[in-house]
N, C-alpha and C positions, 0 to 999 in steps of 0.2 A: 504493499500500498504507498502511496506515495502520492503529496501535495503540493500545489501552486497556487498565489496568489495574484489574484488576477486584478485589473481594476475597469469597472465601468466607464462610458464617455461622462457620466455627472460626477465620478471621483471618489465612489462609494469600490470598499476593496470587498472581492467575491471569492473566496475560498474552496478549490476542487478537488477534489478528493479521486482519487483511481485506484481500481485494482484488478488486478489482470487474475483470472481464472487459472489454479494449479494441478484440477482434476485431471486424471488417465486420457479421459479422451483428449483435452485441451493439450495435453504435455505430445500425446503423437501426434497430431494434426500440427502442433507449431513443428515439431522436428521435420514434416515432408514439407510446408508452408510457412517458414518462419514470419514471426507476426501476426499469426492471426488465431491466437487466443481469446474466446470473451471474456470481455470484462465490465466493468458496473462504474459509472460516474456518478459522484455523489458533488453535488453545487451548494453554497451556502453563505449567507452575509455575516450569519451568526456565533461568533468564535467559543460562545458558550457551548454550542452544538456540538463540538469536536468529540467529545466523549461518546454520545451516540451513534453520532457518523460513524465512531472506530470499531464500537460496538456491533453494530449492521456489517460493517464490510469484514470483520474476522469473524462472522457465523455466514458469509455468502458464498455461494459457487453457483457456477451455472447452471447446474442440477436439481439446485434447492428451490424448493415454493417461495422463498423471500424475494420474488421480482419487486412489488413498491413499495416504497415504505414513503410516508411525509415525517419529515423531522418537523 
């Protein structure tokens, strides 16, 4: 998991978190075609949500039922 800090045109900071799936299927697909693993992206303006986002991303994989989560 990693994140980057972005800026809107109006000057607000936005934090973007990304996590690549590391399941068996994605690992095999990545060996054949590098860079083709599934990933999830979460963006927020609120730094207080970092812990909730981290918990969500730690439990996420492309085969999990957790597809949508509102923070």
